[in-house]
N, C-alpha and C positions, 0 to 999 in steps of 0.2 A: 253460433255459438250468442252465447247471451251471461246474464249476468246472473247471483243467484236471486237476484228480486224479479226476477220475472217465475219463478218457483217454487219459490220459499212466502209464506202464507202461514203466519201463528193459528189460525182458525182451520188450516189443511195438510195431511198426511203429504210428506215431501213423496213418497211412493206413488200418488195418486196423480199430483202434480205433472209428478216426472213422463207417467204414459198417457196423463193428459195431452202433454207438451210430444211428446213420441207421435197420437194418432194423430195430432195436426198438424205438424211436419209431410207427415202419409199419406195428405190426401190430396187433391190437385187446384193447384190455387195458380190465376193467370197470370199473375205481375206478381211480383219480389214485393213492393208496395201492399199489394192487396195480405197478403204474407204477413207481414209484418200484423196487420193494422191488424186481423182475425190472430194474431200470437200476443196483443194484447190487449185488442176487447176483451179472449176469455183469460186469458191469464192471470192480470198485472191486476192485484187489489186495486180499486179505487173509493181512498185517497191512498196511494204507494207509500209501500210502508216500507222503502229500503228502494237506492236508486236501480233502474235497469238500465240496464243498455244488448242493446238484438245489434248482433252483424247475416248479413244470409244473405247468401252466393247464391246462383246455379251455376252447378257445372257441367256441361254436357253441350248440345245448343238447345237453341231456348222449346220451350212450347208452343205446338201455333195455334195460334185462338180461332 
């Protein structure tokens, strides 16, 4: 779950940003921390134009390392 500040940016199409979010979430990430870092690094505008909140949870067994 995330707030709209993660995907909404004036200079980007919202549908493209949502597709990027979906693509990033579909990838494999060794840890939830790394996934959160990836999402913020790739999607959050710098400087942030809005507040961003991100909640990530893994459902099921953890991915083996």
